[in-house]
C-alpha positions in Angstrom: -43.7 -25.3 11.6 -43.7 -22.0 13.4 -41.8 -19.4 11.5 -38.9 -17.7 13.3 -38.4 -14.0 13.5 -36.1 -12.7 10.8 -32.5 -12.3 11.9 -31.3 -8.7 11.9 -28.4 -8.3 9.5 -25.6 -6.5 11.5 -21.8 -6.4 12.0 -19.8 -6.5 15.2 -18.5 -3.0 16.2 -15.2 -2.1 14.6 -15.7 -4.4 11.5 -16.9 -3.5 8.0 -17.6 -4.9 4.6 -15.3 -3.9 1.7 -16.8 -3.6 -1.7 -15.3 -4.5 -5.1 -14.0 -1.0 -6.0 -11.9 -0.7 -2.9 -10.8 -4.4 -3.1 -9.6 -3.9 -6.6 -7.8 -0.7 -5.8 -6.2 -2.3 -2.8 -4.9 -5.2 -4.9 -3.5 -2.7 -7.4 -1.8 -0.6 -4.7 -0.4 -3.7 -3.0 1.0 -5.0 -6.3 2.8 -1.7 -7.0 4.4 -1.7 -3.5 5.3 -5.4 -3.8 7.1 -4.7 -7.1 9.3 -2.2 -5.2 10.0 -4.6 -2.4 10.9 -7.4 -4.9 13.4 -5.0 -6.4 15.0 -4.7 -3.0 15.2 -8.4 -2.7 12.3 -9.0 -0.2 10.5 -12.3 -0.8 6.9 -13.1 0.2 5.9 -15.1 3.3 2.5 -16.1 4.7 1.9 -17.0 8.3 -1.4 -18.1 9.8 -4.0 -15.7 11.3 -4.1 -17.7 14.6 -1.1 -18.0 17.0 -0.6 -19.2 20.5 -1.3 -16.2 22.9 2.1 -16.5 24.6 3.9 -16.6 21.2 2.3 -13.3 20.2 3.6 -11.7 23.5 2.5 -8.6 25.2 3.6 -5.7 23.1 0.5 -3.8 22.0 0.4 0.0 22.4 -2.4 2.0 24.0 -3.2 -0.6 26.7 -2.4 -0.9 30.4 -2.8 -4.6 30.1 -1.6 -5.4 26.6 -3.0 -9.0 26.3 -6.4 -7.4 26.7 -6.0 -5.9 23.2 -6.1 -9.2 21.3 -8.9 -11.4 20.2 -8.2 -14.5 22.4 -10.0 -17.8 22.7 -9.4 -21.2 24.4 -9.4 -24.5 22.6 -8.3 -27.8 24.2 -6.9 -26.0 27.3 -4.7 -23.9 25.0 -5.0 -20.1 24.7 -5.0 -18.9 21.1 -5.4 -15.5 19.5 -5.8 -13.7 16.2 -2.5 -12.0 15.3 -2.4 -8.3 16.2 0.5 -7.6 13.8 2.8 -9.5 11.3 6.1 -9.1 13.2 5.5 -11.4 16.2 4.5 -14.3 13.8 7.7 -13.6 11.7 9.8 -13.9 14.9 8.2 -17.2 15.6 8.8 -18.4 12.0 12.5 -17.4 12.2 12.9 -19.2 15.5 11.3 -22.4 14.1 13.4 -22.3 10.9 17.0 -22.2 12.2 18.6 -22.9 8.8 17.3 -19.7 7.1 20.1 -17.9 5.2 20.8 -14.6 7.0 20.2 -11.8 6.4 16.6 -12.9 5.7 14.4 -10.4 3.9 10.6 -11.0 3.8 7.5 -9.1 2.8 4.0 -10.0 3.9 0.5 -8.5 3.5 -2.6 -9.6 5.3 -5.3 -8.8 7.9 -4.6 -8.3 11.6 -7.0 -7.8 14.5 -6.9 -5.7 17.6 -9.5 -5.5 20.4 -9.3 -1.8 20.8 -11.8 1.0 21.0 -12.9 1.7 17.4 -13.5 5.1 16.0 -13.7 7.1 12.7 -11.2 5.3 10.3 -10.1 3.0 13.1 -11.1 -0.6 12.8 -10.6 -3.8 14.8 -9.7 -5.6 11.6 -7.3 -4.0 9.1 -4.6 -4.8 6.6 -0.9 -4.4 7.0 2.0 -4.8 4.5 5.3 -5.5 6.2 8.9 -5.7 5.1 11.6 -6.9 7.5 15.3 -7.8 7.5 16.4 -10.4 10.0 20.1 -10.9 10.7 21.3 -7.4 9.8 22.9 -5.8 12.9 23.9 -2.5 11.4 21.9 0.7 10.9 22.3 0.2 7.1 19.3 -2.3 7.4 17.2 0.4 9.1 18.1 2.8 6.4 17.2 0.4 3.6 13.7 -0.1 5.2 13.2 3.6 5.1 14.4 3.9 1.5 12.0 1.1 0.4 9.1 2.9 2.0 10.1 6.1 0.2 10.4 4.4 -3.1 7.0 2.7 -2.6 5.3 6.0 -2.0 6.9 7.4 -5.1 5.8 4.4 -7.1 2.2 5.1 -6.0 2.4 8.5 -7.5 3.1 10.6 -4.4 5.5 13.5 -5.1 8.4 14.0 -2.7 6.7 17.1 -1.3 3.6 15.0 -0.4 5.2 12.6 2.1 7.9 12.5 4.8 9.8 9.7 6.4 10.5 10.7 10.1 13.0 8.8 12.2 14.2 8.7 15.8 15.9 6.1 18.0 14.7 4.3 21.0 18.2 4.3 22.5 18.1 8.1 22.5 14.6 8.1 23.9 15.6 5.6 26.6 18.5 7.9 27.5 16.2 11.0 27.7 13.7 9.1 29.9 16.4 7.7 32.2 17.9 11.1 32.7 14.5 12.6 33.3 13.9 10.0 36.0 17.3 10.3 37.6 15.6 11.9 40.7 12.5 9.7 40.6 10.8 9.3 44.0 9.2 6.1 45.3 5.8 7.6 45.5 5.7 8.0 41.7 5.8 4.3 41.1 3.4 3.7 44.0 0.8 6.1 42.6 1.4 4.7 39.1 0.7 1.2 40.2 -2.4 2.2 42.2 -3.8 3.8 39.1 -3.4 0.6 37.0 -5.8 -1.6 38.8 -5.6 -4.4 36.3 -1.8 -4.7 36.5 -1.6 -4.8 40.3 -1.6 -8.6 40.7 1.0 -9.0 37.9 3.4 -6.2 39.0 2.9 -5.8 42.7 6.1 -6.5 44.6 8.4 -6.6 41.5 10.0 -3.1 41.4 11.9 -3.9 38.2 8.8 -4.9 36.3 6.9 -1.9 37.7 9.6 0.4 36.4 9.7 -1.3 33.0 5.9 -1.0 32.7 6.2 2.6 33.8 8.8 3.5 31.2 6.7 1.7 28.5 3.7 3.9 29.5 5.8 7.0 29.2 6.7 6.1 25.7 3.0 5.4 24.9 2.1 8.9 26.3 4.7 10.6 24.1 3.6 8.5 21.1 0.2 10.2 21.3 1.6 13.6 20.6 0.1 13.8 17.1 -3.3 13.1 18.5 -3.4 15.0 21.7 -0.7 17.7 21.3 1.9 19.0 23.7 -0.7 19.9 26.4 -2.2 16.4 26.1 1.2 14.7 26.5 2.0 17.0 29.4 -1.3 15.9 31.1 -0.6 12.2 30.4 2.9 12.4 31.8 1.5 14.2 34.8 -1.7 13.4 36.7 -3.7 12.2 33.7 -5.9 13.5 30.9 -9.6 14.0 30.5 -10.5 13.7 26.8 -13.4 15.3 24.9 -15.7 12.3 25.4 -15.3 12.5 29.2 -13.0 9.5 29.5 -10.1 9.9 31.9 -6.7 8.3 31.3 -4.5 8.0 34.4 -1.1 9.7 34.0 2.5 8.7 34.9 2.7 11.1 37.8 6.0 12.6 36.7 7.2 15.8 38.4 7.3 19.1 36.5 11.1 19.2 36.0 11.0 15.6 34.7 8.2 16.5 32.2 10.0 19.6 31.1 13.2 17.6 30.3 11.2 15.3 28.0 9.4 18.2 26.4 12.7 19.9 25.7 13.8 16.9 23.7 10.4 16.7 21.9 10.8 20.4 20.8 14.4 20.1 19.3 15.1 21.6 15.9 14.3 18.9 13.4 14.3 20.9 10.2 17.3 19.0 8.9 19.0 15.7 9.9 22.2 17.5 10.8 20.4 20.1 13.1 18.7 17.3 15.0 22.0 15.4 15.5 23.7 18.5 16.7 21.0 19.5 19.2 20.3 16.0 20.4 24.1 15.6 21.2 23.8 18.5 23.7 21.2 16.6 25.7 22.5 13.0 25.5 24.9 11.9 28.3 24.5 8.1 28.5 26.5 5.5 26.5 23.2 4.1 25.1 22.1 7.5 23.9 25.4 8.2 22.2 25.2 4.8 20.5 21.7 5.8 19.1 23.1 9.0 17.8 25.9 7.1 16.0 23.3 4.9 14.3 21.4 7.9 13.0 24.7 9.3 11.7 25.2 6.1 9.7 21.7 6.3 8.4 22.1 9.9 7.4 25.1 8.9 5.2 23.2 6.1 3.6 20.3 8.4 2.8 22.6 11.0 1.2 24.3 8.3 -0.8 20.9 7.2 -2.2 20.0 10.7 -3.1 17.4 11.4 -0.4 17.6 14.8 1.2 15.9 16.4 4.3 12.8 17.2 2.3 11.9 13.5 2.1 13.7 11.7 5.1 14.2 13.6 8.3 15.1 12.9 12.0 12.4 13.8 14.4 12.5 13.8 18.2 8.7 13.3 18.3 8.7 9.8 16.7 8.4 7.1 19.4 6.3 4.2 18.2 4.0 2.6 20.8 5.0 -1.1 20.5 7.2 -2.1 23.4 9.6 -4.4 21.5 11.5 -1.6 19.6 15.2 -1.4 20.6 16.8 1.0 18.1 15.9 3.2 15.2 12.1 3.8 14.8 10.4 5.5 11.9 7.1 6.6 10.4 6.0 7.6 7.0 3.5 10.4 6.9 1.5 12.2 4.2 1.9 15.9 4.2 -1.2 17.0 2.3 -4.9 17.0 3.2 -6.8 13.9 2.3 -10.6 13.4 1.8 -11.7 10.9 4.4 -14.5 8.4 4.2 -17.1 11.0 5.4 -16.0 13.5 2.7 -14.0 15.8 5.0 -10.6 17.2 4.3 -8.2 16.0 7.0 -4.5 16.0 7.6 -3.9 12.3 7.3 -0.7 11.7 9.2 1.0 8.4 9.5 0.5 5.6 6.9 3.5 3.4 7.8 5.8 2.8 10.7 8.4 0.5 12.2 11.7 0.1 13.8 14.5 -2.2 15.1 13.5 -5.1 17.4 16.7 -7.0 18.2 15.3 -8.8 21.3 12.0 -10.1 19.9 13.3 -13.4 18.5 15.4 -13.9 21.6 12.2 -14.9 23.5 12.3 -18.1 21.5 16.0 -18.7 20.9 17.6 -17.4 24.0 20.0 -15.3 22.0 19.8 -12.0 20.2 19.0 -12.1 16.5 18.9 -8.6 15.1 15.9 -7.5 13.0 14.3 -4.4 11.7 11.2 -3.7 9.6 8.2 -1.5 8.8 4.5 -1.9 8.3 2.3 0.0 5.9 -1.3 0.6 7.1 -2.9 -0.6 3.9 -6.4 0.7 4.6 -5.2 4.2 5.6 -2.9 4.5 2.6 -5.7 3.3 0.3 -7.9 6.3 1.2 -5.2 8.6 0.0 -4.3 6.5 -3.0 -8.0 6.0 -4.2 -8.4 9.8 -4.3 -5.9 9.8 -7.2 -7.5 7.0 -9.3 -10.5 7.5 -11.5 -13.5 5.4 -10.7 -13.6 4.1 -14.2 -10.0 2.9 -13.8 -10.8 1.0 -10.6 -10.9 -2.5 -12.3 -14.5 -2.7 -13.4 -15.2 -4.7 -16.5 -14.5 -2.7 -19.6 -17.5 -3.8 -21.6 -21.1 -5.0 -21.0 -22.8 -7.2 -23.6 -26.5 -6.3 -23.2 -29.3 -8.8 -23.8 -32.1 -7.5 -26.0 -33.6 -10.8 -27.1 -33.4 -13.8 -24.7 -34.0 -16.2 -27.6 -30.6 -15.0 -28.9 -28.7 -15.7 -25.6 -26.2 -18.0 -27.3 -25.2 -15.2 -29.7 -24.7 -12.8 -26.7 -22.6 -15.5 -24.9 -20.5 -15.8 -28.1 -19.9 -12.1 -28.2 -18.8 -12.0 -24.5 -16.5 -15.0 -25.0 -14.9 -13.4 -28.0 -14.2 -10.2 -26.1 -12.8 -12.1 -23.1 -10.5 -14.2 -25.3 -9.2 -10.9 -26.7 -8.3 -9.8 -23.2 -11.1 -7.4 -22.6 -12.9 -7.8 -19.3 -16.5 -8.3 -20.2 -19.8 -8.5 -18.2 -22.7 -10.4 -19.8 -26.1 -9.0 -18.5 -28.0 -11.9 -16.8 -30.8 -9.9 -15.2 -34.4 -9.5 -16.3 -34.5 -5.7 -17.0 -34.8 -3.9 -20.3 -32.1 -2.0 -22.2 -32.5 1.3 -20.3 -32.0 -0.5 -17.0 -29.0 -2.4 -18.4 -27.3 0.8 -19.5 -27.9 2.3 -16.0 -26.4 -0.9 -14.6 -23.3 -0.4 -16.7 -23.0 3.3 -15.6 -23.3 2.3 -11.9 -20.5 -0.2 -12.3 -18.1 2.1 -14.2 -18.3 0.1 -17.4 -17.0 2.0 -20.4 -18.6 0.3 -23.5 -22.1 -1.3 -23.9 -22.5 -3.8 -26.8 -26.1 -3.7 -28.0 -27.7 -6.1 -30.6 -31.4 -6.3 -31.2 -33.5 -7.6 -34.0 -32.3 -4.9 -36.5 -28.6 -5.4 -35.7 -28.8 -9.2 -36.1 -30.6 -8.8 -39.4 -27.8 -6.5 -40.7 -24.9 -8.5 -39.2 -24.0 -5.5 -37.0 -23.7 -4.5 -33.4 -24.2 -1.1 -31.7 -21.4 0.1 -29.5 -22.2 2.8 -26.9 -19.3 4.7 -25.5 -20.7 5.2 -22.0 -17.8 7.3 -20.7 -17.9 9.7 -23.6 -21.7 9.8 -23.5 -21.7 10.8 -19.9 -19.4 13.8 -20.5 -21.2 14.8 -23.7 -24.7 14.6 -22.0 -23.4 17.2 -19.5 -22.4 19.5 -22.3 -25.4 19.1 -24.7 -28.6 20.6 -23.2 -31.0 20.3 -26.1 -32.6 16.9 -26.1 -33.4 16.8 -29.8 -29.8 17.6 -30.7 -28.6 14.8 -28.4 -31.0 12.3 -30.0 -30.0 13.4 -33.5 -26.2 13.4 -33.1 -25.7 10.5 -30.6 -21.9 11.0 -31.0 -21.1 8.4 -28.4 -23.0 5.6 -30.2 -21.9 3.8 -33.4 -22.9 0.8 -35.4 -20.2 -1.6 -36.7 -20.0 -4.9 -38.5 -20.3 -7.9 -36.1 -17.0 -9.2 -37.4 -15.2 -6.0 -36.2 -16.6 -6.2 -32.6 -13.3 -6.7 -30.9 -11.4 -4.2 -33.0 -14.0 -1.5 -32.5 -14.4 -2.0 -28.8 -10.6 -1.8 -28.5 -10.6 1.5 -30.4 -13.1 3.0 -27.9 -11.2 1.8 -24.9 -7.9 3.1 -26.3 -9.2 6.6 -26.5 -9.8 6.5 -22.7 -6.5 5.0 -21.7 
């Protein structure tokens, strides 16, 4: 047979492999957050990765044609897609289970997929951890979501000065945009539609849908404020923006006075919750906007009652959230300190979680409004910050390695490993073909703390040698004279074989 050319090992753009250390840390981080959610009464739920395309709906941010942002495929004349978030599947679940006791609290963690342009730290497959309350129509539900997020970040070890929950309200934002567009001219919508070539067939001739799409795009432009700054948002609201890569994004063709009105709102005093409410009230004239302010007033009282001041939870006019299904309060959790990213650079990390109220999403299935609110943690983003606070040796690697010096004694080594495992000590038994030096290097590379060594001499004396690898690494950096190191070997001891578990535990205890 003719041999085939080797297949090049490669990954699709925007996807990555995740190795053991990050997986273990992710599981630990998720467990900590989940314990907080359980204390609040949220119960776990799991929905499938694949949904019908029309069930997911067209709510993605950063896309002129939202359905283009999903991984879709056709099977038996049915269009299916990988879920792009965990909220749309929850809405479908609630609609299919009409007897759920309301309010219904759920938490869910899992991967989601978006067919978007990948970049540094931005992947097409990533993990989210959601909490939601379905059936709570008051702003107390939105406040509880924010409190649970804050408590989760505290539980992960972040100080109050290191994160901030920022909140706004889509009703207020709707009011600001509607007032800004009070003198909108027909040519604005015409130019807008002409610039969105992919949407022409869907929107042409339907002025209400054009206007709805137009307002959604205004929100998406404002939601990019953290990334592009005030000047970038001004360009996006106007004629368009040319980014540093040379890509041009068509704008919303708003007039200068319309843009200025929105920018005035975005630059309100947000240093305290009360200052925001006072200044926003001066701009808001519509009934919808005043209703949004009243909801934030309620949330402010709830935060104060729970002991959270402006240093941790704040109202912020610049919070928009890009998803189109939000109907009320919207919120983001941001880290306020520099984080070392995957390339080793110090960066201001920004948002690690976000969410809001979506009272109309379930209505697509049921024909009636069922209030709901929730938030999603970007697990992969938060993990980068969390992993910087956890020592490599504490990342879940086996605590001990039983080395193999004499392959004829393999049964003895297996017995040692089994004894340590029964005692609750995570133990690796070396099954490679290398010598002791390579085995110790293997242990160091994997973050293992103790090596169990038994050769001919140890077996003859009924003993084992224990090498404290963590202590040895620190001492080797301090002791420069090779002879002194060999003579003292303070990180290596011989103990009776019968005391194996006890002595390994003693070494591990000094590192806890």
